[in-house]
N, C-alpha and C positions, 0 to 999 in steps of 0.2 A: 504494500500500500504506500503510495507516494506521500512525501512529507507534507506537501501543500494541501492534499485532500484531508488528511487528519486534522491539520491545523485549522483549515477553513471551517470544518464542521464544529470544532470546539469554539472558535471565535464567534460563529454565527449565533450561538445561543448565549454567549457570555457578554458580548458587547453590542449595545444598541446600534452603534455606528458601523454596521457590517459593510463589507464590500458590496458593490453593485451586483445584483443577482446574475448578470450575464458577463461578468468580468472575465477576461482571458486569463490563462494560467500565469503569464508573466505579470499581468496587472495585479493578480491576487498576491503573488509573491512580494511585489513591491509594496502593496497595501500592508502586509504583515511586517515587512522589514521596517517600514516607516514608523511603526508603532513599537518596534523593539521586541516583538513577541515571538519570532520564529525560534530563536535560540532557547528562550525560556520554555517554550512548549516542547521543543525537541528533548531538552533535558528532563522535563517531567515525564515524557513518554518513555524514556529509557529506564525510569525507575520502577515501572510497573511491568507485570507479566504481559505477554502477547494477548492472552485471553482477556485480561482486564481492559487492555487497549481496545480490543475488538468489541467488548461490551459497551464501552463509552461511545465509540464511533457508531455502533449499531443504534444506541439510544438516541444519539444526535440526529439520526436519519428520520426520527419520528417527531422532530420539532414541528409544532403547528397542528398536530392531530388533536381534535377536540376532546374535552373531558366528557365522559358519560358514566354515570353511576352504574356500577356493575360491569362496565365494559372492560374487555381484555384483548382487543384486537384492533388493528388499524381500521378495519371495516366498521366496527361498532363504536370506536373511540375507547378511551381508557379512563378508569378511575386510578387513584394513586397506586394501590397495591396490585391492580391488574396490569398496570404498566410495568412495574418492577418484575412481576411474575413472567410476563411475556418476554421481557428482555433476557432474563436468565434462561428461560426455556429455549429461546431461539438461538442464543449465542453460546451458552455453556451446556445445553442439554440437561439442565437441572430444573426440576419442578418444585418451586417454592410453595408453601401454604398460600391460601388465597387472601387472607386478611392480614392487615398490617401488623397487628399485635401478635399474630401467629408467626409471621416472618421474623419478628424480633425474637421470639422465644426459641425459634428453631435454628438460629444462626449464632455465630461467635461474637461475644461482646468485646469491643476494643475501645481504647481511649480516643477521645476526639483528636488528640495530637498525632495519633497513629493512622489517621484516615488516608487512604489511597484511592485513586480512581477505581470505580467499580464497587466500592463498599456501600452499604446502606446507611442512610441517616433517617432518624425518626423524630417526630415532633408531636407535641400535645396541642392539638388544634380544636378539640371538642371537650376540653376539660376532662379528658381521660387519657391515660398513658398510651403512647404508641398509636395514636389515631391517624397519623399521616406518615408516609414514607416516600423517600426519593433515592436516587442514585448519585453518589458523590462523583464529580467529574474533575476535581482538582482546583487549586487556587481558592479554596473556601467556597466553592459553588457546587450546586447540585441540580440535577434535572428531574422533573417530576410532572405529574398531571395534577394541577392544583385544585380546581374547583369547577362547579357548574358554570358554563358560560365562558370558560377560559380554555386554553390549549396547552399542550406539552411545551414546557419552556424551562430555561435555566435561570436560577435565582441565586442571590448571594446569602449565604448562611449568616453573615456578619450583621446584616441589617437587624434592627431592633426586634421586629416581629418574629423572625425565625430564631434569632439568638436567644430570646427569652423563653421560647417554646421548645428549644432543643431537648430531646428526650434520650439521646444516646446514639452510638454508632455500632454497627454490626458488620461482620465479614462473613461472606459465604465461602467456605473452604473448598474452592473448586479443585477437583482432582484428588481430594483427600476423603477419608472416611468421615461421614457426617454423624456427629454424636446424636443420640436419641433425644428428642425434645420431651418436656414434661407431658404426662398423659393427657392433659387438657388441650394440648396443641397438636398441630399436624406437622410432622418432621419434613425436612427437605427430602425429596425423592428424585431418583433418576427419571428422565423423560420416558413416558410410556408406562408409568406405574399405576395410572388410573386415578390419581388424586382429583377430586371433584373441584370444579371452579364455581363456588358460590359467590353471591354478591359480596363485594368487598366492603360495602358500607354497612355498618352495624345498626345505625339508627338514622332517623330523619332530622336529627338536630343540626342546626347551622351554627357557624362561628364566623368571626370576622378575620379576614386575611387581606393583605394588600394586593392590589393589582399591580401592573407594571409601573405605574406612577407612584406607588406607595400608598395609595388611598385605600382604606379598609373597605371591603365589600363582603356581602354574605356569600358563603360557599359551603359545599359539601366535600368531605374528604375523598 
């Protein structure tokens, strides 16, 4: 996979001032160089596994797909946990549990300072733990399907809304033995194991989350 393609996907979701949609390869390289981002992104890419890089690039390909409660495909749209589940199934061949809190319980807890691209980040957005989930992409940012009326997008974990609601980070041990989750949860399974895909939203409660301008709006996880 070429350097400019990986970088352009990451930048497209991370920075509002993205390159023109039909820019030529040379123009895109120049766009990135002018902002001093090529070297930093190349270095970041080299610190993660190929599989994690593939996961992040794959997730970036779904930027703009609309949110849909209970959705778990590009055809239906995604809710937050449906998006995470679909990315891991398509890229790593792993079938995560359907709900965000189940995904948290079935994966390996890590410190926020240990986050690497491809790790999961969880937030308390409905006054209950692990009610929202996204995929960490690096540089303090994550990609997720945020709420009804919005689309898959990249956001900064450092902004006040997400920082105060951060619930923890988890790592999916790709290529390793998955430890059994508590009995009340559904463990990670290899693709094709028959895990059911139930609606990821546990309730109809709404909470306030910022849109792209930082203005709070009502949303569903």
